[in-house]
LUMKE-279862 format. One record per residue (C-alpha): residue number from 1; x, y, z; chain. Coordinates in steps of 0.2 Angstrom, whole numbers, plus 5000, padded with zeros to 4 digits. Layout:
REM residues N
> NUM;X;Y;Z;A
...
This chain:
REM residues 546
> 1;4775;5170;5204;A
> 2;4781;5152;5204;A
> 3;4769;5146;5191;A
> 4;4773;5161;5180;A
> 5;4792;5157;5181;A
> 6;4788;5139;5177;A
> 7;4777;5144;5162;A
> 8;4791;5156;5156;A
> 9;4804;5142;5158;A
> 10;4794;5131;5147;A
> 11;4792;5145;5134;A
> 12;4810;5148;5135;A
> 13;4814;5129;5132;A
> 14;4802;5129;5118;A
> 15;4810;5144;5109;A
> 16;4827;5137;5112;A
> 17;4821;5120;5104;A
> 18;4813;5130;5089;A
> 19;4829;5141;5087;A
> 20;4840;5125;5086;A
> 21;4828;5117;5074;A
> 22;4828;5133;5063;A
> 23;4847;5134;5064;A
> 24;4848;5116;5058;A
> 25;4836;5120;5044;A
> 26;4847;5135;5039;A
> 27;4862;5124;5038;A
> 28;4853;5112;5028;A
> 29;4847;5125;5015;A
> 30;4865;5132;5014;A
> 31;4872;5115;5011;A
> 32;4858;5112;4998;A
> 33;4864;5128;4989;A
> 34;4882;5122;4989;A
> 35;4877;5105;4983;A
> 36;4866;5113;4969;A
> 37;4880;5123;4962;A
> 38;4891;5107;4963;A
> 39;4879;5096;4956;A
> 40;4874;5108;4942;A
> 41;4892;5110;4936;A
> 42;4894;5091;4937;A
> 43;4879;5087;4926;A
> 44;4883;5101;4914;A
> 45;4900;5094;4911;A
> 46;4893;5076;4909;A
> 47;4881;5083;4896;A
> 48;4894;5091;4886;A
> 49;4905;5076;4888;A
> 50;4891;5065;4881;A
> 51;4887;5076;4866;A
> 52;4906;5077;4862;A
> 53;4906;5058;4862;A
> 54;4890;5058;4852;A
> 55;4898;5070;4839;A
> 56;4914;5060;4839;A
> 57;4904;5044;4835;A
> 58;4895;5053;4821;A
> 59;4911;5060;4814;A
> 60;4919;5043;4815;A
> 61;4904;5035;4806;A
> 62;4904;5048;4793;A
> 63;4923;5046;4789;A
> 64;4921;5027;4788;A
> 65;4906;5028;4776;A
> 66;4914;5041;4765;A
> 67;4930;5031;4764;A
> 68;4920;5016;4758;A
> 69;4911;5026;4745;A
> 70;4928;5033;4739;A
> 71;4935;5015;4739;A
> 72;4921;5009;4729;A
> 73;4922;5023;4716;A
> 74;4941;5020;4714;A
> 75;4939;5001;4712;A
> 76;4925;5003;4699;A
> 77;4935;5018;4690;A
> 78;4950;5006;4688;A
> 79;4940;4992;4681;A
> 80;4931;5003;4669;A
> 81;4946;5013;4663;A
> 82;4955;4996;4660;A
> 83;4941;4990;4650;A
> 84;4940;5007;4641;A
> 85;4959;5006;4637;A
> 86;4958;4988;4630;A
> 87;4943;4993;4619;A
> 88;4952;5008;4612;A
> 89;4967;4998;4607;A
> 90;4956;4984;4599;A
> 91;4946;4997;4590;A
> 92;4962;5005;4583;A
> 93;4968;4988;4577;A
> 94;4951;4984;4570;A
> 95;4951;5000;4560;A
> 96;4968;4997;4553;A
> 97;4963;4980;4547;A
> 98;4947;4987;4539;A
> 99;4957;5000;4530;A
> 100;4969;4987;4524;A
> 101;4955;4976;4518;A
> 102;4947;4990;4509;A
> 103;4964;4994;4500;A
> 104;4966;4976;4495;A
> 105;4949;4975;4487;A
> 106;4951;4991;4477;A
> 107;4969;4985;4471;A
> 108;4969;4980;4452;A
> 109;4984;4969;4455;A
> 110;4980;4951;4454;A
> 111;4996;4942;4458;A
> 112;4997;4947;4476;A
> 113;4978;4947;4480;A
> 114;4977;4930;4486;A
> 115;4991;4931;4498;A
> 116;4985;4948;4504;A
> 117;4968;4941;4507;A
> 118;4975;4927;4517;A
> 119;4985;4938;4528;A
> 120;4970;4949;4532;A
> 121;4960;4934;4536;A
> 122;4973;4928;4548;A
> 123;4975;4946;4556;A
> 124;4956;4947;4558;A
> 125;4956;4930;4567;A
> 126;4969;4936;4579;A
> 127;4962;4953;4581;A
> 128;4958;4959;4599;A
> 129;4942;4966;4594;A
> 130;4935;4948;4593;A
> 131;4942;4943;4610;A
> 132;4934;4958;4620;A
> 133;4919;4957;4631;A
> 134;4908;4971;4627;A
> 135;4899;4970;4644;A
> 136;4905;4983;4656;A
> 137;4915;4976;4670;A
> 138;4908;4988;4683;A
> 139;4891;4996;4686;A
> 140;4889;5014;4688;A
> 141;4875;5011;4700;A
> 142;4880;5017;4718;A
> 143;4862;5016;4726;A
> 144;4868;5002;4738;A
> 145;4878;5015;4747;A
> 146;4864;5027;4749;A
> 147;4859;5031;4767;A
> 148;4843;5035;4776;A
> 149;4845;5042;4794;A
> 150;4827;5047;4797;A
> 151;4825;5034;4811;A
> 152;4842;5039;4819;A
> 153;4836;5057;4817;A
> 154;4821;5053;4827;A
> 155;4831;5044;4840;A
> 156;4842;5059;4841;A
> 157;4828;5071;4842;A
> 158;4821;5060;4856;A
> 159;4836;5062;4867;A
> 160;4832;5067;4885;A
> 161;4838;5067;4902;A
> 162;4839;5049;4910;A
> 163;4823;5045;4920;A
> 164;4827;5045;4938;A
> 165;4819;5031;4949;A
> 166;4805;5036;4960;A
> 167;4809;5039;4978;A
> 168;4805;5025;4990;A
> 169;4794;5027;5006;A
> 170;4799;5018;5022;A
> 171;4784;5010;5030;A
> 172;4787;5014;5048;A
> 173;4773;5003;5054;A
> 174;4781;4988;5046;A
> 175;4798;4991;5053;A
> 176;4804;4981;5067;A
> 177;4817;4983;5081;A
> 178;4821;4967;5090;A
> 179;4836;4964;5101;A
> 180;4851;4969;5090;A
> 181;4842;4967;5074;A
> 182;4832;4980;5064;A
> 183;4821;4976;5049;A
> 184;4817;4990;5037;A
> 185;4803;4989;5025;A
> 186;4799;5002;5011;A
> 187;4788;5003;4995;A
> 188;4788;5013;4979;A
> 189;4774;5025;4974;A
> 190;4771;5015;4958;A
> 191;4779;4999;4951;A
> 192;4795;5002;4941;A
> 193;4802;4987;4932;A
> 194;4818;4996;4927;A
> 195;4824;4997;4945;A
> 196;4840;4987;4947;A
> 197;4843;4988;4966;A
> 198;4842;4999;4981;A
> 199;4854;5007;4993;A
> 200;4851;5008;5011;A
> 201;4860;5020;5023;A
> 202;4859;5020;5042;A
> 203;4867;5030;5056;A
> 204;4867;5029;5074;A
> 205;4861;5045;5084;A
> 206;4855;5050;5101;A
> 207;4841;5062;5096;A
> 208;4825;5060;5088;A
> 209;4819;5068;5072;A
> 210;4827;5073;5055;A
> 211;4846;5071;5053;A
> 212;4857;5086;5058;A
> 213;4871;5093;5049;A
> 214;4883;5089;5062;A
> 215;4882;5071;5068;A
> 216;4893;5061;5079;A
> 217;4892;5045;5068;A
> 218;4894;5043;5049;A
> 219;4882;5035;5037;A
> 220;4884;5016;5035;A
> 221;4880;5010;5017;A
> 222;4872;4994;5012;A
> 223;4872;4991;4993;A
> 224;4865;4979;4980;A
> 225;4848;4976;4989;A
> 226;4836;4967;4977;A
> 227;4820;4966;4989;A
> 228;4809;4980;4996;A
> 229;4816;4976;5014;A
> 230;4832;4973;5023;A
> 231;4836;4965;5040;A
> 232;4852;4971;5048;A
> 233;4859;4960;5061;A
> 234;4874;4961;5072;A
> 235;4870;4979;5077;A
> 236;4877;4987;5093;A
> 237;4863;4997;5101;A
> 238;4874;5010;5110;A
> 239;4864;5025;5105;A
> 240;4845;5028;5108;A
> 241;4840;5029;5089;A
> 242;4846;5023;5072;A
> 243;4841;5034;5057;A
> 244;4837;5025;5040;A
> 245;4835;5031;5022;A
> 246;4834;5022;5006;A
> 247;4835;5026;4987;A
> 248;4832;5016;4971;A
> 249;4844;5014;4957;A
> 250;4842;5008;4939;A
> 251;4857;5003;4928;A
> 252;4862;5021;4925;A
> 253;4857;5033;4939;A
> 254;4852;5033;4957;A
> 255;4836;5041;4963;A
> 256;4833;5053;4978;A
> 257;4834;5047;4996;A
> 258;4818;5043;5005;A
> 259;4813;5054;5020;A
> 260;4824;5049;5034;A
> 261;4816;5038;5047;A
> 262;4822;5037;5065;A
> 263;4819;5021;5075;A
> 264;4821;5019;5093;A
> 265;4834;5005;5098;A
> 266;4831;5005;5117;A
> 267;4849;5005;5120;A
> 268;4855;5002;5138;A
> 269;4868;5016;5141;A
> 270;4872;5021;5158;A
> 271;4885;5033;5167;A
> 272;4891;5033;5185;A
> 273;4881;5042;5198;A
> 274;4894;5053;5206;A
> 275;4882;5060;5218;A
> 276;4879;5044;5226;A
> 277;4897;5037;5227;A
> 278;4908;5035;5242;A
> 279;4918;5050;5247;A
> 280;4935;5042;5243;A
> 281;4930;5038;5225;A
> 282;4933;5051;5212;A
> 283;4920;5049;5199;A
> 284;4920;5058;5182;A
> 285;4906;5053;5170;A
> 286;4912;5036;5165;A
> 287;4928;5034;5176;A
> 288;4932;5032;5194;A
> 289;4948;5032;5204;A
> 290;4953;5030;5222;A
> 291;4955;5047;5231;A
> 292;4962;5045;5248;A
> 293;4959;5063;5253;A
> 294;4941;5063;5248;A
> 295;4935;5060;5266;A
> 296;4941;5060;5283;A
> 297;4949;5043;5286;A
> 298;4947;5044;5305;A
> 299;4929;5047;5303;A
> 300;4928;5032;5292;A
> 301;4937;5021;5304;A
> 302;4925;5026;5318;A
> 303;4910;5022;5306;A
> 304;4917;5004;5306;A
> 305;4913;5001;5324;A
> 306;4894;5001;5320;A
> 307;4887;4983;5320;A
> 308;4872;4985;5310;A
> 309;4868;4995;5294;A
> 310;4854;5007;5294;A
> 311;4837;5002;5287;A
> 312;4837;4999;5268;A
> 313;4829;5013;5258;A
> 314;4814;5006;5248;A
> 315;4817;5004;5229;A
> 316;4810;5017;5218;A
> 317;4797;5010;5206;A
> 318;4798;5013;5187;A
> 319;4788;5010;5172;A
> 320;4801;5007;5158;A
> 321;4817;4998;5157;A
> 322;4831;5003;5157;A
> 323;4828;5019;5166;A
> 324;4837;5033;5175;A
> 325;4839;5030;5193;A
> 326;4833;5044;5205;A
> 327;4847;5056;5210;A
> 328;4854;5053;5227;A
> 329;4855;5066;5241;A
> 330;4867;5080;5240;A
> 331;4882;5078;5251;A
> 332;4888;5061;5244;A
> 333;4883;5051;5260;A
> 334;4874;5037;5250;A
> 335;4889;5025;5254;A
> 336;4901;5027;5268;A
> 337;4913;5018;5280;A
> 338;4920;5003;5270;A
> 339;4907;5003;5257;A
> 340;4918;5010;5243;A
> 341;4904;5009;5231;A
> 342;4897;5018;5216;A
> 343;4881;5014;5206;A
> 344;4876;5018;5189;A
> 345;4862;5030;5185;A
> 346;4851;5017;5175;A
> 347;4841;5003;5182;A
> 348;4836;4987;5174;A
> 349;4819;4979;5176;A
> 350;4817;4968;5160;A
> 351;4826;4961;5146;A
> 352;4844;4955;5143;A
> 353;4858;4967;5145;A
> 354;4877;4965;5144;A
> 355;4892;4976;5148;A
> 356;4911;4974;5150;A
> 357;4922;4981;5163;A
> 358;4941;4983;5162;A
> 359;4950;4987;5179;A
> 360;4967;4989;5187;A
> 361;4972;4972;5193;A
> 362;4984;4981;5206;A
> 363;4969;4988;5215;A
> 364;4968;4981;5233;A
> 365;4949;4977;5230;A
> 366;4938;4978;5216;A
> 367;4920;4971;5213;A
> 368;4907;4972;5199;A
> 369;4890;4966;5199;A
> 370;4872;4973;5201;A
> 371;4863;4979;5217;A
> 372;4845;4984;5222;A
> 373;4842;5002;5225;A
> 374;4839;4997;5243;A
> 375;4858;4993;5246;A
> 376;4863;5000;5263;A
> 377;4875;5014;5264;A
> 378;4887;5003;5275;A
> 379;4885;4987;5264;A
> 380;4899;4981;5253;A
> 381;4894;4972;5237;A
> 382;4889;4954;5240;A
> 383;4888;4956;5259;A
> 384;4869;4957;5259;A
> 385;4854;4950;5250;A
> 386;4853;4967;5240;A
> 387;4868;4964;5229;A
> 388;4877;4951;5218;A
> 389;4895;4953;5212;A
> 390;4912;4946;5207;A
> 391;4925;4952;5220;A
> 392;4944;4953;5216;A
> 393;4955;4953;5232;A
> 394;4973;4958;5232;A
> 395;4977;4960;5250;A
> 396;4986;4944;5255;A
> 397;4985;4934;5240;A
> 398;4976;4936;5224;A
> 399;4959;4928;5223;A
> 400;4942;4930;5214;A
> 401;4926;4926;5223;A
> 402;4907;4927;5219;A
> 403;4898;4935;5233;A
> 404;4880;4937;5238;A
> 405;4870;4938;5254;A
> 406;4887;4937;5264;A
> 407;4891;4920;5256;A
> 408;4906;4918;5245;A
> 409;4913;4905;5233;A
> 410;4931;4905;5227;A
> 411;4932;4904;5208;A
> 412;4945;4893;5201;A
> 413;4950;4903;5186;A
> 414;4963;4916;5181;A
> 415;4961;4934;5185;A
> 416;4954;4942;5169;A
> 417;4959;4959;5162;A
> 418;4941;4963;5159;A
> 419;4924;4955;5164;A
> 420;4908;4954;5155;A
> 421;4892;4956;5165;A
> 422;4876;4948;5158;A
> 423;4859;4951;5165;A
> 424;4843;4942;5160;A
> 425;4831;4950;5171;A
> 426;4816;4940;5167;A
> 427;4825;4923;5169;A
> 428;4834;4929;5185;A
> 429;4851;4926;5178;A
> 430;4867;4936;5182;A
> 431;4883;4929;5173;A
> 432;4901;4935;5173;A
> 433;4913;4931;5159;A
> 434;4931;4933;5155;A
> 435;4928;4944;5140;A
> 436;4945;4940;5132;A
> 437;4944;4921;5133;A
> 438;4925;4919;5132;A
> 439;4925;4909;5148;A
> 440;4910;4909;5159;A
> 441;4917;4912;5177;A
> 442;4901;4911;5187;A
> 443;4882;4912;5186;A
> 444;4870;4918;5199;A
> 445;4852;4911;5197;A
> 446;4839;4920;5207;A
> 447;4822;4929;5205;A
> 448;4824;4948;5204;A
> 449;4809;4956;5214;A
> 450;4815;4974;5211;A
> 451;4824;4983;5198;A
> 452;4843;4981;5198;A
> 453;4857;4993;5194;A
> 454;4875;4991;5189;A
> 455;4886;4992;5204;A
> 456;4905;4994;5206;A
> 457;4916;4994;5222;A
> 458;4934;5000;5221;A
> 459;4948;5002;5234;A
> 460;4966;5006;5231;A
> 461;4972;5006;5249;A
> 462;4982;5022;5248;A
> 463;4973;5032;5261;A
> 464;4976;5024;5279;A
> 465;4993;5025;5288;A
> 466;5005;5011;5289;A
> 467;4998;5005;5306;A
> 468;4980;5006;5299;A
> 469;4985;4996;5284;A
> 470;4993;4983;5295;A
> 471;4977;4982;5305;A
> 472;4966;4981;5290;A
> 473;4977;4967;5283;A
> 474;4974;4958;5300;A
> 475;4956;4961;5298;A
> 476;4956;4956;5280;A
> 477;4965;4940;5285;A
> 478;4952;4936;5298;A
> 479;4938;4940;5286;A
> 480;4946;4929;5273;A
> 481;4947;4914;5285;A
> 482;4929;4917;5290;A
> 483;4924;4917;5272;A
> 484;4932;4900;5270;A
> 485;4922;4893;5284;A
> 486;4906;4901;5277;A
> 487;4893;4890;5267;A
> 488;4897;4891;5248;A
> 489;4885;4894;5234;A
> 490;4875;4881;5226;A
> 491;4886;4868;5216;A
> 492;4885;4867;5198;A
> 493;4888;4885;5195;A
> 494;4906;4885;5191;A
> 495;4915;4890;5175;A
> 496;4909;4883;5159;A
> 497;4919;4884;5143;A
> 498;4911;4894;5129;A
> 499;4925;4892;5117;A
> 500;4914;4888;5103;A
> 501;4909;4906;5101;A
> 502;4919;4914;5088;A
> 503;4929;4929;5092;A
> 504;4921;4940;5079;A
> 505;4904;4935;5085;A
> 506;4909;4939;5103;A
> 507;4915;4956;5099;A
> 508;4899;4960;5091;A
> 509;4887;4953;5103;A
> 510;4886;4947;5121;A
> 511;4886;4928;5123;A
> 512;4870;4919;5125;A
> 513;4868;4914;5143;A
> 514;4853;4902;5141;A
> 515;4857;4885;5150;A
> 516;4855;4875;5134;A
> 517;4870;4883;5127;A
> 518;4882;4881;5142;A
> 519;4895;4868;5139;A
> 520;4889;4864;5122;A
> 521;4895;4867;5104;A
> 522;4879;4874;5099;A
> 523;4880;4892;5092;A
> 524;4870;4904;5102;A
> 525;4856;4915;5094;A
> 526;4861;4933;5096;A
> 527;4844;4939;5091;A
> 528;4838;4938;5109;A
> 529;4847;4953;5116;A
> 530;4838;4969;5120;A
> 531;4854;4979;5123;A
> 532;4873;4979;5123;A
> 533;4884;4990;5132;A
> 534;4903;4990;5134;A
> 535;4912;4996;5150;A
> 536;4930;4998;5151;A
> 537;4941;5002;5166;A
> 538;4958;5008;5162;A
> 539;4972;5009;5175;A
> 540;4973;5018;5186;A
> 541;4955;5023;5182;A
> 542;4940;5014;5180;A
> 543;4933;5021;5164;A
> 544;4916;5016;5157;A
> 545;4912;5016;5138;A
> 546;4894;5013;5135;A
């Protein structure tokens, strides 16, 4: 019966996944139909516009050429008509002289012949007919204005839609994801010398597979790429995957996007494990606040009479980093007494990781750090070898201390509004930063033998009565005096200025904690980071944004 239920449950899960996949595909097809209508109308309008412009150019050219022919004809007509008029007048004058000469020759009078002949001779000398050029001033040939548009007609007949660049193919095997950097490589099915540039789009996502219609993050666009690869730096790996697509563009049109490729980013994201928190802590996903009514205060006070913590539970082994921590026992008895602790649900066993914590500085006590899964249920952070932390104390006077293995070191630095936590598991480095001023507050140097997990302790002090608070203040004062007499941590681990890191760089990446950069002006190399998480604690809550 149990096996059948399990089999049916798997079938149900498979069907649900398939239904979701089909639903997403249906949405995609509907969107494609809408896009088809829109794109068809757009290209049709573009075509009509182009032909209208082409007709306009042809009409303009026709008008210009006709105007030139008319002007040429008018100019030549004027020249020829002027020449014709002058010739007509000269011919008329010449005919009159000819008639006068004939009449004089035929006259029988001898007395006036000589004078008449002389007058005719003088008139002929001055006659316009002998001063005219009998060569036409303008030609009737208009062949220089003839046209032959056969080549242009061939070009027009060859009009076609613009060739679209071929679709690139992303080479998944050659793509690389390293720290906060991603290199995307693609190829073309065949060489195309007309391609001018490429456009790459990328989008963060938390699911594997093709993009969905409804995504939490928009596409980010990178334009003007000239090569067949692109390296993106300065990324924040706060999601599990990044989806990429690329398309080629010539000088006129862009081609189709390539098939989207989803690359895993190994992002370190965690939430608070509410099932394992102290009874007086109200935990909701990524926030925690003090809840004085969450447990029986009298029972908690009795628990304080115990002198020894129970045996630490063994750490759970894991194969990948980071990983989800095992779920605690129901009943919320993972931490009790004065161990007002809550752990994250993800462990770290390799790589470099960073997160930031914002907290209420009015809290009576607050601590942030990392711990082993074997941290005892009665143990406060920093009071055993299974935890490392920065502790804020507001009971008597405000102080900030670094704690580990029941040893404390008072830190000579201002109380920050937010703390950056950096873990380099392989090097055994745990560092705490003032995330606003970029100042290193303290660094633990150790050797992690087991996976560690982000840990937080929070106490408001609203629960106990006045007498109980007075007793707690006395006990806290005694503990404070004892801590002052306890051996300090190794020297040389104090605050080191990192002001050479620019604010813009800091906001995008965690600071490099490698010793060679501490106290120097050398810029850190952000390419070493596996993950980046941002944790914010907002008064009166501790809220975590990863």
